[in-house]
C-alpha positions in Angstrom: 97.9 99.0 19.3 98.6 102.6 18.2 96.4 105.5 19.4 93.3 105.9 17.3 93.0 102.2 16.3 89.3 101.2 16.4 88.3 98.4 18.7 85.8 95.7 17.7 82.6 95.6 19.7 83.0 91.9 20.6 86.2 92.7 22.3 84.5 95.4 24.4 81.7 93.0 25.3 84.2 90.3 26.4 85.9 92.8 28.5 82.7 93.7 30.3 81.8 90.1 30.9 85.3 89.6 32.4 84.8 92.5 34.8 81.5 91.1 36.0 83.1 88.0 37.3 85.4 89.9 39.7 84.3 91.0 43.1 84.6 94.7 43.8 83.8 97.5 46.2 82.8 101.0 45.1 83.1 104.6 46.3 81.0 107.5 45.0 83.2 110.6 45.1 83.5 114.2 44.0 86.0 115.0 41.3 88.4 116.6 43.9 88.3 113.4 46.0 88.8 111.3 42.8 92.0 113.3 42.0 93.3 112.6 45.5 92.6 108.9 45.1 94.2 108.7 41.7 97.2 110.5 43.2 97.5 107.8 45.8 95.8 108.7 49.0 92.3 108.2 50.6 90.6 109.6 53.6 89.6 107.7 56.8 86.9 109.7 58.4 85.9 110.0 62.1 82.4 108.7 62.9 81.2 112.1 64.2 81.9 113.6 60.8 79.4 111.3 59.0 76.2 112.7 57.6 74.1 110.4 59.8 73.9 111.8 63.4 73.0 108.4 64.8 76.4 106.8 63.7 77.8 104.5 66.4 75.4 105.7 69.1 73.9 102.6 70.8 71.0 102.9 73.3 73.0 102.4 76.4 71.4 101.0 79.6 72.9 102.3 82.8 71.7 100.5 86.0 71.2 102.4 89.2 74.2 100.9 90.9 76.6 101.9 88.1 79.0 104.7 89.0 79.3 107.1 86.0 82.7 108.7 85.7 85.4 108.7 83.1 84.9 105.7 80.8 88.1 104.1 79.5 87.3 102.1 76.4 89.3 99.5 74.4 88.3 99.0 70.7 89.1 96.2 68.3 89.0 97.2 64.6 89.1 93.7 63.1 87.1 91.4 65.4 83.6 90.2 64.3 80.5 91.2 66.1 79.8 89.6 69.5 76.3 88.4 70.4 73.6 90.8 69.4 71.8 93.3 71.7 70.5 91.8 74.9 66.9 91.1 74.1 66.0 91.6 77.8 66.7 95.3 77.3 63.7 95.6 75.0 61.5 95.8 78.1 63.6 98.5 79.9 61.9 101.9 79.8 63.4 104.7 77.7 64.4 106.8 80.8 66.8 104.0 81.8 69.0 104.6 78.8 71.8 107.1 79.0 72.6 109.3 75.9 75.4 111.1 77.7 77.6 107.9 77.9 76.6 106.9 74.4 78.1 110.2 73.2 81.2 109.5 75.3 81.7 106.3 73.4 81.5 108.1 70.1 83.8 110.9 71.3 86.3 108.2 72.2 85.9 106.7 68.7 86.4 110.2 67.1 89.8 110.4 68.8 91.0 107.0 67.9 89.6 105.6 64.6 89.0 106.5 61.0 86.5 104.8 58.7 86.6 104.3 54.9 83.0 103.9 53.7 82.5 101.8 50.5 79.6 100.2 48.8 78.7 96.9 47.1 76.2 98.9 44.9 77.8 100.2 41.6 74.7 101.9 40.3 72.8 103.8 42.9 71.1 106.9 41.6 70.8 108.3 45.2 74.5 107.8 45.9 75.4 109.4 42.6 73.4 112.4 43.7 74.4 112.5 47.4 78.1 111.6 47.3 79.2 112.2 43.6 78.2 115.9 43.4 74.9 115.3 41.6 76.4 113.2 38.8 79.4 115.5 38.3 81.7 113.2 40.2 82.6 109.6 39.7 82.4 106.0 41.0 85.6 104.3 41.8 85.8 100.5 41.6 88.2 98.8 44.0 89.6 95.3 44.2 88.0 94.0 47.4 90.6 91.1 47.6 93.5 93.5 47.9 95.2 93.5 51.4 94.5 97.2 51.7 90.8 96.3 52.4 91.5 93.7 55.1 88.9 93.7 57.9 85.8 94.5 55.8 82.7 95.1 57.9 79.2 94.8 56.3 77.0 97.5 57.8 73.9 96.1 59.5 70.6 97.8 58.7 68.0 97.7 61.5 64.6 99.0 62.3 65.7 100.0 65.9 68.9 101.3 67.4 71.0 98.6 69.0 70.6 98.3 72.8 73.5 97.4 75.1 74.2 97.2 78.8 77.0 99.5 79.9 78.8 96.4 81.2 79.4 95.4 77.6 81.6 98.4 77.1 83.5 98.9 80.4 85.7 96.7 82.5 89.3 95.7 82.6 88.8 92.7 80.3 86.3 94.3 77.8 87.4 94.8 74.2 84.7 96.3 72.0 84.5 95.1 68.4 83.8 98.2 66.4 81.9 96.0 63.9 79.0 95.7 66.3 78.6 99.5 66.3 78.3 99.6 62.5 74.5 99.6 62.5 72.4 102.1 60.6 68.6 102.7 60.1 67.0 100.7 57.3 66.5 103.9 55.4 70.2 103.7 54.4 69.9 100.1 53.2 70.2 101.1 49.5 73.9 102.0 50.2 74.9 98.3 50.8 77.8 99.8 52.8 81.1 98.1 53.6 83.5 99.7 56.1 87.3 99.5 56.5 88.4 100.8 59.9 91.9 101.9 60.9 93.5 103.5 63.9 94.1 107.2 63.4 97.6 106.6 64.9 98.4 104.6 61.7 97.1 107.3 59.4 98.7 110.6 58.3 97.2 113.9 59.3 97.1 116.3 56.4 94.7 119.0 57.7 94.3 120.0 61.3 90.7 121.2 61.1 89.2 122.7 64.3 86.5 119.9 64.5 87.7 116.8 62.6 91.3 116.8 61.4 91.7 115.1 58.0 93.6 111.7 58.1 94.6 109.7 55.0 96.4 106.5 54.1 98.5 105.9 51.1 96.5 103.9 48.5 98.3 101.5 46.2 97.3 102.1 42.6 96.7 98.4 42.0 93.7 98.6 44.4 91.9 100.7 41.8 90.1 98.7 39.0 88.1 101.3 37.3 86.7 104.8 37.3 83.3 105.8 35.9 82.9 109.5 35.4 79.4 111.0 35.9 76.7 112.0 33.4 77.5 115.6 34.2 81.3 115.5 34.5 82.6 118.6 32.6 84.6 118.0 29.5 87.7 119.7 31.0 87.5 117.3 34.0 87.0 114.3 31.7 90.3 115.2 29.9 92.1 115.7 33.2 91.0 112.3 34.6 91.9 110.6 31.3 95.4 112.1 31.6 95.8 110.8 35.1 94.9 107.2 34.2 96.0 106.8 30.5 99.3 105.1 31.4 97.8 102.9 34.2 95.9 99.7 34.5 92.8 101.5 35.6 89.8 101.3 33.2 87.9 104.5 32.5 84.3 104.9 31.5 81.8 107.8 31.1 78.2 107.3 32.3 75.5 108.1 29.8 71.7 108.1 30.3 70.4 104.8 29.0 67.9 104.5 26.2 65.5 102.8 28.6 64.7 102.9 32.3 66.2 104.9 35.2 69.8 103.7 34.7 73.0 104.6 33.0 75.1 102.8 30.4 78.9 103.1 30.9 80.7 104.1 27.7 84.2 102.8 27.8 87.0 105.4 27.3 90.0 103.1 28.0 90.6 99.4 29.0 92.4 98.5 32.2 95.7 98.6 30.4 97.9 101.6 29.4 96.6 103.2 26.1 100.1 102.5 24.6 99.1 98.8 24.7 95.4 99.1 23.7 94.1 102.2 22.1 91.3 104.3 23.4 87.6 103.6 22.6 85.7 106.2 20.6 82.0 107.1 20.4 80.0 110.3 20.0 79.6 110.5 23.8 83.3 110.4 24.6 84.7 112.1 21.5 85.0 115.5 23.3 87.9 114.1 25.4 90.1 113.8 22.3 88.9 116.7 20.1 91.9 118.9 21.0 94.5 116.3 20.0 96.4 116.9 16.8 96.5 113.1 16.0 94.5 110.6 14.0 92.4 109.9 17.1 91.7 113.7 17.4 90.6 113.7 13.7 88.2 110.9 14.2 86.9 112.4 17.5 86.2 115.8 15.9 84.4 114.0 13.0 82.2 112.1 15.4 81.3 115.1 17.5 80.5 117.3 14.5 78.8 114.8 12.2 77.4 111.7 14.1 73.6 111.7 14.2 73.6 111.0 18.0 76.2 113.5 19.0 73.9 116.3 19.9 71.6 113.9 21.8 74.1 112.1 23.9 76.0 115.2 24.7 72.9 117.3 25.4 74.1 120.1 23.0 71.4 122.7 22.4 
């Protein structure tokens, strides 16, 4: 279909119904992070660099006869959780828990693993604000069945921090499933977080920051199903992102405030095929992406932006 060919609304609706039947994971990102992802790399972050200071810090019970020294730990990034926290520890007084050794565990994790944080929630207003630069960024949709996402860990949300006996972490035969450390306060439950954990030794260091060096892995393009740009994404950035995905099988949309409720509608810019196969979608909301083109599509886009009754409303032009 040549550029500028109008697409029928039933085809658009059928496409959305098809997407709804496929499982996915999502990541809320800034535009800079989005460009790195579309260029083929994604960061795996050390737990200590997360925004929650309680990350991977269990309440650790240290009995009187335990000799505290250097703790050598062995982690398993793929194993499921072992049995939950020892319920008998609920009666142990707070002074019998050792924060120093909990921090040693996380320090060991910071030196050895990176975490990719994803979400099952594609429409969180809070995550749009917190992680996508206050609606300037984007939401990236990934294919959760791709091998890149092997070893998915659903974060557990709990009222209380997990309690563990030190013996659960030390000893010649102890291997710690990192999955059981993926517990967060219930206040974070809206994130519906899923984690992918990899050894930093398998990642590539691209920035040797003084505190937390930046590690990435190459990301296959076929992992990416779609990108939804934010309500406040600048027009220049919209055009840049479109240029990055126009020849790919990554679908592209632009969020717009819905006519009802506290939600967005996603206006399709392109389907999950190259635009050479199926032309771009046009509406007053997304017309600005194409107004600089000296093509039939550009002519239609300019007409929509200049003359459509909804143009000033949906683009907040004053």
